[in-house]
N, CA, C and O of each residue as an XYZ file, in Angstrom:
232
protein
N       0.453     -1.249     -0.426
C       0.058      0.228      0.041
C       0.916      0.996      0.002
O       1.991      0.771      0.559
N       0.626      2.292     -0.780
C       1.489      3.514     -0.967
C       0.906      3.924      0.485
O       0.050      3.430      1.220
N       1.776      5.078      0.568
C       1.730      6.114      1.728
C       0.177      7.075      1.580
O      -0.489      7.452      2.544
N      -0.138      7.317      0.172
C      -1.050      8.223      0.116
C      -2.454      7.318      0.639
O      -3.319      7.765      1.392
N      -2.433      5.918      0.026
C      -3.629      5.155      0.565
C      -3.662      4.936      2.038
O      -4.714      4.767      2.654
N      -2.359      4.943      2.641
C      -2.255      4.763      4.280
C      -2.987      5.975      4.759
O      -3.832      5.779      5.632
N      -2.789      7.276      4.304
C      -3.388      8.167      4.915
C      -4.825      8.431      4.981
O      -5.565      8.868      5.862
N      -5.011      7.984      3.633
C      -6.463      8.171      3.408
C      -7.399      6.798      4.123
O      -8.606      6.964      4.302
N      -6.776      5.542      4.481
C      -7.282      4.874      4.924
C      -7.321      5.669      6.422
O      -8.441      6.079      6.724
N      -6.729      5.815      6.954
C      -6.601      6.378      8.572
C      -7.270      7.449      8.759
O      -7.238      7.764      9.948
N      -8.133      8.473      7.836
C      -9.136      9.472      8.264
C     -10.801      8.486      8.108
O     -11.928      8.642      8.578
N     -10.163      7.489      7.206
C     -11.440      6.618      6.994
C     -11.891      5.800      8.436
O     -12.977      5.729      9.010
N     -10.809      5.332      8.686
C     -10.972      4.517      9.908
C     -11.337      5.336     11.347
O     -12.126      4.948     12.209
N     -10.553      6.554     11.357
C     -10.892      7.537     12.453
C     -12.298      8.055     12.515
O     -12.755      8.472     13.579
N     -13.183      8.038     11.113
C     -14.672      7.985     11.289
C     -15.171      9.562     11.902
O     -16.344      9.927     11.984
N     -13.723     10.528     12.379
C     -14.161     11.949     13.064
C     -12.935     12.723     12.607
O     -12.022     12.155     12.009
N     -12.917     13.926     12.869
C     -11.999     14.977     12.497
C     -10.921     14.496     13.447
O     -11.118     14.293     14.645
N      -9.572     14.301     12.711
C      -8.420     13.935     13.228
C      -7.300     14.962     12.823
O      -7.536     15.540     11.762
N      -5.984     15.349     13.530
C      -4.848     16.018     13.212
C      -3.853     15.294     12.206
O      -4.090     14.216     11.661
N      -2.996     15.861     12.088
C      -1.477     15.240     11.633
C      -0.968     14.527     12.536
O      -0.406     13.546     12.050
N      -0.897     14.597     13.974
C      -0.235     14.054     14.654
C      -0.980     12.341     14.836
O      -0.302     11.314     14.884
N      -2.262     12.386     14.902
C      -3.333     11.171     15.151
C      -3.023     10.059     13.829
O      -2.995      8.829     13.874
N      -2.769     11.131     12.458
C      -2.484     10.459     11.262
C      -1.146      9.599     11.274
O      -1.169      8.446     10.844
N       0.064     10.193     11.788
C       1.108      9.784     12.225
C       0.979      8.458     12.727
O       1.175      7.350     12.227
N       0.533      8.924     14.039
C       0.174      7.395     14.918
C      -0.473      6.409     14.331
O      -0.122      5.258     14.590
N      -1.625      6.668     13.357
C      -2.268      5.596     12.780
C      -1.657      4.855     11.835
O      -1.885      3.656     11.677
N      -0.844      5.529     11.153
C       0.325      4.931     10.003
C       1.451      4.647     10.162
O       1.969      3.850      9.381
N       2.141      5.169     11.153
C       3.389      4.858     11.313
C       4.516      5.534     10.429
O       5.710      5.240     10.488
N       3.776      6.775      9.348
C       4.690      6.917      8.498
C       5.318      8.693      9.632
O       5.019      9.232     10.697
N       6.198      8.899      8.577
C       7.282     10.317      8.934
C       6.343     10.969      8.817
O       5.517     10.846      7.913
N       6.293     12.160     10.145
C       5.460     13.142     10.053
C       5.419     14.375      8.561
O       4.467     14.953      8.038
N       6.702     14.392      8.297
C       7.378     15.414      6.829
C       6.230     14.558      6.025
O       5.229     15.196      5.697
N       6.292     13.177      5.684
C       5.281     12.316      4.792
C       3.996     12.569      4.916
O       3.275     12.707      3.928
N       3.702     12.631      5.748
C       2.084     13.154      6.324
C       1.750     14.397      5.770
O       0.873     14.597      4.930
N       2.617     15.357      6.369
C       2.717     17.124      6.488
C       2.313     16.890      4.542
O       1.259     17.228      4.005
N       3.186     16.413      4.043
C       3.451     16.238      2.663
C       2.003     15.481      1.810
O       1.545     15.783      0.708
N       1.826     15.084      2.173
C       0.458     14.074      1.546
C      -0.750     14.567      1.849
O      -1.758     14.368      1.171
N      -0.676     15.535      3.352
C      -1.980     16.171      3.302
C      -2.214     17.308      2.753
O      -3.341     17.756      2.540
N      -0.957     17.958      2.434
C      -0.873     19.416      1.555
C      -1.519     18.927      0.385
O      -2.421     19.737      0.171
N      -1.552     17.844     -0.684
C      -1.916     17.349     -1.605
C      -3.342     17.216     -1.483
O      -4.021     17.790     -2.335
N      -4.004     16.465     -0.446
C      -4.877     16.065     -0.416
C      -6.345     17.310      0.064
O      -7.515     17.356     -0.318
N      -5.692     18.014      0.866
C      -6.189     19.619      0.849
C      -6.431     20.350     -0.177
O      -7.490     20.977     -0.150
N      -5.473     20.505     -1.467
C      -5.395     21.019     -2.471
C      -6.436     20.328     -3.560
O      -7.149     20.968     -4.333
N      -6.382     19.101     -3.470
C      -7.574     18.309     -4.090
C      -9.044     18.164     -3.465
O      -9.891     17.354     -3.840
N      -9.163     18.982     -2.575
C     -10.394     18.895     -1.872
C     -10.601     17.543     -1.312
O     -11.783     17.280     -1.094
N      -9.486     16.348     -0.941
C     -10.226     15.442     -0.797
C     -10.519     15.386      0.835
O     -11.476     14.806      1.347
N      -9.448     16.140      1.563
C     -10.039     16.533      2.716
C     -10.296     17.715      3.285
O      -9.393     18.544      3.170
N     -11.436     18.102      3.972
C     -11.290     19.644      4.715
C     -11.651     19.385      6.076
O     -11.971     18.408      6.752
N     -11.438     20.960      6.277
C     -11.146     21.011      7.834
C     -12.219     21.868      8.863
O     -12.175     23.063      9.153
N     -13.205     20.818      9.313
C     -14.132     21.499     10.459
C     -14.090     22.328     11.489
O     -14.948     23.066     11.973
N     -12.834     22.088     11.806
C     -12.501     22.762     12.854
C     -10.842     23.221     13.055
O      -9.965     22.393     13.301
N     -10.718     23.943     12.980
C      -8.776     24.185     12.974
C      -8.054     23.166     13.783
O      -8.128     22.731     14.932
N      -7.277     22.947     12.655
C      -6.126     21.667     13.091
C      -6.611     20.242     12.986
O      -5.992     19.225     13.297
N      -7.872     20.354     12.477
C      -8.392     18.897     12.528
C      -8.936     18.779     10.882
O      -9.162     19.717     10.117
N      -9.076     17.164     10.590
C      -9.406     17.461      9.123
C     -10.051     16.067      8.990
O      -9.870     15.194      9.840
N     -10.990     15.849      7.636
C     -11.679     14.960      7.658
C     -11.775     14.613      6.413
O     -11.280     15.497      5.714
N     -12.315     13.448      5.592
C     -12.460     12.970      4.053
C     -13.831     13.768      4.321
O     -14.679     13.686      5.209
N     -13.614     14.992      2.586
C     -14.996     15.494      2.168
C     -16.388     14.698      2.227
O     -17.427     15.241      1.852
């Protein structure tokens, strides 16, 4: 499974808005990798922020 898929799965499994730190915990990926992937997902509008610093799938 690619890193991007792991991040998306983490959002699906969480069921609620989570922050980048929680994504790191759930995926085991490096924080820089998670931040880069989340930036891409934000730009593609795959994830949205219902409250400051927390993200969920659109």
